[in-house]
C-alpha positions as CSV (number, residue, x, y, z in Angstrom):
1,M,24.6,43.3,16.1
2,R,22.0,41.1,14.9
3,A,22.9,37.7,14.4
4,T,22.5,36.3,11.0
5,S,21.6,32.2,10.0
6,N,22.1,30.3,7.5
7,W,20.2,26.5,8.2
8,G,21.3,25.2,5.1
9,F,24.0,24.1,6.8
10,G,22.6,24.0,10.0
11,R,24.6,27.1,11.1
12,I,23.9,30.8,12.7
13,S,27.0,33.0,13.4
14,N,27.7,36.5,15.0
15,S,31.2,37.6,14.8
16,C,31.6,34.2,13.0
17,S,29.8,32.4,16.0
18,S,28.3,28.5,14.4
19,R,24.7,26.9,15.1
20,V,25.0,23.7,16.0
21,R,22.7,21.3,18.2
22,W,23.5,22.2,22.1
23,S,24.3,19.1,23.3
24,L,21.6,19.0,26.2
25,T,19.1,20.8,24.4
26,A,16.6,18.4,25.2
27,A,17.4,18.0,28.3
28,L,18.6,21.4,29.2
29,T,15.8,23.6,27.9
30,I,14.1,24.0,31.0
31,L,12.5,27.7,29.9
32,T,9.2,29.5,31.0
33,A,9.1,33.5,31.6
34,A,6.7,32.3,34.5
35,A,9.8,30.9,36.3
36,Q,11.3,34.4,36.3
37,V,9.2,35.6,38.9
38,A,9.5,32.5,41.2
39,G,10.0,33.1,45.0
40,P,11.9,30.8,47.1
41,P,11.3,27.2,47.3
42,D,9.1,27.3,50.9
43,Q,7.3,30.3,48.9
44,D,6.4,28.8,46.0
45,G,5.6,25.7,48.0
46,A,3.2,27.6,50.0
47,A,2.2,29.1,46.5
48,I,0.7,25.4,44.8
49,E,-0.3,24.1,48.5
50,Q,-3.0,28.0,48.2
51,S,-3.5,27.3,44.5
52,Q,-4.5,24.0,45.1
53,R,-7.2,24.4,47.6
54,A,-8.5,27.5,46.2
55,A,-9.0,25.6,42.9
56,K,-10.6,21.8,44.9
57,A,-13.1,24.1,47.0
58,D,-14.4,26.6,43.7
59,P,-13.4,23.9,40.5
60,A,-15.8,25.9,38.5
61,N,-13.7,28.9,38.6
62,L,-11.1,29.0,35.6
63,Q,-8.9,32.1,36.8
64,L,-8.2,29.7,40.0
65,Q,-7.0,26.8,37.3
66,L,-4.9,29.4,35.6
67,N,-3.4,30.2,39.1
68,L,-2.8,27.4,40.2
69,G,-1.3,26.5,36.6
70,L,1.0,29.0,37.1
71,A,1.9,28.4,40.4
72,Y,3.4,24.8,38.7
73,I,5.3,26.3,36.1
74,R,6.4,28.7,38.7
75,S,7.9,26.3,40.5
76,G,9.6,24.2,37.3
77,R,6.4,21.5,37.8
78,S,5.7,21.8,34.2
79,D,3.8,18.9,33.7
80,D,1.8,19.4,36.8
81,A,0.8,22.7,34.8
82,I,-0.6,21.1,32.2
83,A,-4.2,19.9,33.2
84,P,-5.3,22.9,34.8
85,L,-4.2,25.1,31.9
86,Q,-6.4,22.8,29.9
87,R,-9.3,23.7,31.9
88,A,-8.7,27.2,31.8
89,L,-8.4,27.2,27.6
90,S,-12.4,27.2,28.1
91,D,-12.9,30.7,29.5
92,Q,-12.5,33.3,26.3
93,S,-11.6,35.9,28.5
94,L,-8.6,33.3,29.8
95,S,-7.5,31.9,26.9
96,P,-4.5,34.0,25.4
97,E,-2.8,33.9,28.9
98,A,-3.6,29.8,28.9
99,H,-2.4,29.7,25.9
100,Y,0.9,31.0,26.6
101,L,1.7,29.0,29.5
102,L,0.5,25.9,28.5
103,G,2.4,25.7,25.5
104,A,5.4,27.0,27.9
105,A,4.6,24.0,30.0
106,Y,5.0,21.4,27.2
107,F,8.3,23.4,26.3
108,Q,9.2,23.0,29.4
109,S,8.4,19.2,29.4
110,G,10.1,18.4,26.5
111,Q,6.5,18.0,24.8
112,Y,7.7,20.2,22.0
113,A,5.7,18.5,18.9
114,K,2.9,20.4,21.0
115,V,4.7,23.6,20.9
116,A,3.3,25.6,18.4
117,E,-0.5,24.8,18.5
118,Q,-0.9,27.2,22.0
119,L,1.8,29.6,20.8
120,T,0.1,30.4,17.5
121,G,-1.4,34.0,17.3
122,L,1.0,35.4,20.7
123,D,4.0,36.1,18.8
124,Q,2.4,39.7,18.4
125,G,1.4,40.1,22.1
126,E,3.3,40.9,25.5
127,H,5.3,37.8,25.4
128,A,6.1,38.3,21.9
129,E,10.2,37.2,22.4
130,H,9.7,34.3,24.8
131,V,7.2,33.0,22.6
132,L,9.3,32.9,19.4
133,F,12.5,31.1,20.9
134,M,9.7,28.5,22.0
135,L,8.5,28.9,18.5
136,E,12.4,28.6,16.6
137,E,13.8,26.0,19.6
138,S,10.8,23.5,19.3
139,A,10.6,23.7,15.7
140,R,14.6,23.0,15.5
141,L,14.3,19.6,17.9
142,T,11.4,18.2,16.0
143,G,12.8,18.5,12.6
144,A,10.6,21.6,11.2
145,N,13.9,23.7,10.3
146,A,12.2,25.8,7.3
147,K,9.7,26.9,11.0
148,A,12.4,27.2,13.1
149,R,14.4,29.3,10.7
150,Q,11.4,31.9,10.5
151,A,11.3,32.2,14.1
152,F,14.8,32.6,15.0
153,H,15.2,35.9,12.1
154,E,11.7,37.1,13.2
155,L,13.0,37.2,16.9
156,N,16.6,38.4,15.4
157,Q,14.8,40.9,13.5
158,R,12.3,42.5,16.2
159,F,14.3,42.0,19.1
160,P,18.1,41.9,18.3
161,D,19.6,42.6,21.7
162,S,16.8,40.1,23.7
163,A,18.1,38.3,26.5
164,W,16.3,34.8,24.4
165,L,18.6,35.8,21.4
166,H,21.6,35.7,23.9
167,F,20.5,32.3,25.3
168,L,20.4,30.8,22.0
169,M,23.8,32.7,21.2
170,G,25.6,30.8,24.3
171,A,24.0,28.0,23.1
172,A,25.7,28.0,19.8
173,Y,29.3,29.1,21.3
174,E,29.0,26.3,24.1
175,S,28.1,23.3,21.5
176,R,31.4,24.4,19.2
177,P,32.9,24.3,21.9
178,D,34.2,27.7,22.8
179,H,32.8,27.7,26.4
180,E,34.4,31.1,26.8
181,H,32.3,33.1,24.2
182,A,29.6,30.7,25.3
183,I,29.5,31.9,29.4
184,A,29.5,35.3,28.0
185,E,26.5,35.6,26.3
186,F,24.6,33.7,28.9
187,K,26.0,36.6,31.0
188,A,24.6,38.8,28.4
189,A,21.6,37.7,28.7
190,L,21.3,37.9,32.7
191,S,22.2,41.4,32.0
192,K,19.6,41.6,30.3
193,D,17.4,39.5,32.5
194,P,18.2,38.5,35.4
195,R,15.8,35.6,36.0
196,L,16.0,34.0,33.0
197,P,15.4,30.9,32.9
198,N,18.7,28.1,32.7
199,A,20.8,30.9,31.7
200,N,22.5,30.2,35.3
201,F,22.4,26.7,35.3
202,A,24.0,27.1,31.4
203,I,27.3,28.3,33.3
204,G,27.0,26.4,36.1
205,Y,27.0,23.5,33.5
206,I,29.8,24.4,31.0
207,Y,32.4,25.0,34.6
208,W,31.3,21.3,36.3
209,K,31.8,19.9,32.6
210,D,35.4,21.6,32.7
211,R,35.2,19.8,36.2
212,A,35.4,23.0,37.8
213,F,33.3,22.3,40.5
214,E,33.9,25.1,42.9
215,D,33.3,27.7,40.1
216,S,30.0,25.9,39.3
217,R,28.2,25.7,42.3
218,P,27.3,29.5,42.6
219,W,25.6,29.5,39.2
220,L,24.0,26.3,40.2
221,A,22.3,27.6,43.1
222,R,20.9,30.3,41.5
223,E,19.3,28.1,39.1
224,L,17.5,27.0,42.1
225,E,16.4,29.8,43.0
226,V,14.7,31.1,39.9
227,Q,13.1,27.4,39.2
228,P,13.2,26.1,43.3
229,C,12.5,22.5,41.5
230,H,15.0,22.7,38.6
231,A,16.4,18.6,39.6
232,L,19.1,18.8,36.6
233,A,20.6,22.1,38.7
234,A,20.3,20.1,41.9
235,Y,21.6,16.6,40.4
236,Y,24.8,18.9,39.2
237,L,25.2,20.7,42.1
238,G,24.9,17.3,44.0
239,D,27.7,15.5,41.8
240,A,29.8,18.9,42.8
241,A,29.4,17.9,46.0
242,Q,30.2,14.5,45.8
243,S,33.2,14.8,44.0
244,L,34.3,17.8,46.8
245,G,34.1,15.1,49.3
246,Q,30.8,16.9,50.8
247,K,29.0,14.1,51.9
248,Q,25.7,15.6,53.3
249,D,25.6,18.8,51.1
250,A,25.5,15.9,47.8
251,L,22.9,14.0,49.9
252,R,20.8,16.8,50.0
253,Y,20.9,17.9,46.7
254,F,20.3,14.4,45.3
255,Q,16.9,14.3,47.4
256,Q,16.0,17.0,45.5
257,S,16.7,16.4,41.9
258,V,14.3,13.3,42.9
259,R,11.7,14.8,44.7
260,C,11.8,18.1,41.4
261,N,12.0,15.1,39.3
262,D,11.6,11.0,40.3
263,R,12.0,9.8,36.5
264,N,15.7,11.6,36.5
265,Q,17.6,7.9,36.5
266,K,21.1,10.1,37.2
267,A,19.9,11.6,40.3
268,H,18.5,8.0,41.7
269,L,21.6,6.8,40.7
270,G,23.9,9.2,42.2
271,L,21.8,9.0,45.3
272,G,22.3,5.4,46.0
273,I,25.4,5.4,45.2
274,L,26.2,7.9,48.1
275,L,23.1,6.2,50.8
276,A,25.3,2.7,49.9
277,E,28.9,4.5,51.4
278,L,26.8,6.0,54.3
279,N,25.9,2.4,55.2
280,R,22.2,3.4,54.7
281,D,22.0,0.4,52.3
282,Q,18.5,-0.4,52.4
283,E,17.8,2.8,51.2
284,A,20.2,2.4,48.7
285,L,18.9,-0.5,47.7
286,G,15.9,1.4,46.8
287,E,17.5,3.9,44.6
288,L,19.2,1.7,42.6
289,Q,16.8,-0.3,41.4
290,A,14.5,3.3,40.4
291,A,17.3,3.7,38.1
292,A,17.5,0.2,36.8
293,R,13.9,0.3,36.1
294,L,14.5,3.5,34.6
295,D,17.0,2.1,32.0
296,E,18.0,-1.3,31.9
297,K,20.6,-1.3,30.5
298,D,22.7,1.4,32.5
299,A,26.0,-1.2,33.4
300,T,26.8,0.8,36.2
301,V,23.4,0.2,37.6
302,H,23.7,-2.9,38.0
303,Y,27.3,-3.0,39.0
304,R,26.3,-0.9,41.9
305,L,23.4,-2.9,42.6
306,A,25.8,-5.7,42.6
307,L,28.1,-4.6,45.0
308,L,25.5,-3.6,47.2
309,Y,23.7,-7.4,46.8
310,K,27.1,-8.8,48.0
311,K,27.7,-6.8,51.3
312,L,24.1,-7.6,52.0
313,G,24.7,-11.1,51.9
314,R,22.6,-11.9,48.7
315,K,24.6,-13.5,46.5
316,S,22.2,-15.1,43.9
317,D,21.5,-11.4,43.4
318,S,25.0,-10.2,43.1
319,A,25.4,-13.0,41.1
320,A,22.8,-12.3,38.6
321,E,23.5,-8.4,38.5
322,Y,27.1,-9.4,37.6
323,A,26.3,-11.4,35.1
324,K,23.3,-8.1,33.6
325,V,26.5,-6.4,33.4
326,Q,28.7,-8.7,31.0
327,Q,25.6,-9.0,29.0
328,I,25.7,-6.0,28.4
329,H,29.1,-5.0,28.2
330,D,29.2,-8.6,25.7
331,A,26.7,-6.7,23.6
332,G,28.1,-3.5,23.2
333,R,31.1,-4.8,21.8
334,K,28.7,-6.9,19.4
335,Q,27.0,-3.8,18.0
336,A,30.3,-2.1,17.5
337,E,31.6,-5.1,15.4
338,Q,28.5,-4.8,13.9
339,N,29.0,-1.2,13.0
340,L,32.2,-1.5,11.9
341,A,31.6,-4.6,9.6
342,G,28.7,-2.1,7.7
343,K,31.3,0.4,7.0
């Protein structure tokens, strides 16, 4: 059955499902067909090292630049993939694949405004399903609703049983929220393509959100098999393990999340809290300070820093952090009062 769309009301329906913005779309759309052939973390790491050595030894060989970009994408390191793929564009024979992979890298890294330019004309090629999916989502996320509507319509008409279309329907159900049907759609997507990037994560995230931590863990772990450097999957595995009292597992996953994405503020915070509980105070301090740099307005970070400074005997630093917590709370109350006054 084909899904139908009504973008005037921001909705799509298939057996009365709604199409609204997925709560974590901007964070969760780490989707690239190249990641579907990713191997285990050690295998992907070896592939990156091998590709790096080859590209360095022969920098004029643009096929090696393409290979390096592909290796980065397979591991989930999309930001690193961009530069070598841009270099590969200048080889006409490599250009179509380089444009496709570069579009996927921009999409994966959340640079949605740059996606369409790279994918122009590729919606008729071998990657058409994935191209249409990325065109639809990047257009929607940048407010280009007419283009999003056109891409969705084409994906629906040309590939009515596409794994990507099932993924979109799962996201729509999840946002209602209708978790039962969302999981069914994500599983349908995986039945079409067992290594579809982010589908396992989406199921695991739903279970995590429902506090069903034991149910969430196998799905999140499977995502790491597809994308070994999926920082969010590693983070939620760490949070689930910590909630279940499994501190060593939590430590391992939080560390993996930070290694994969050093700008993951929540991972730095979770790791800092856990290290403090394990009395690894100096390591904890570094992680909490990193979390504070990434989000200066996070009251929890400053509260945890205040506790840790107190533990370390740094009374003035502790007092300063407590003061920041109070300032953040006061600013929040003031903003809430202004919002009420403006209504």
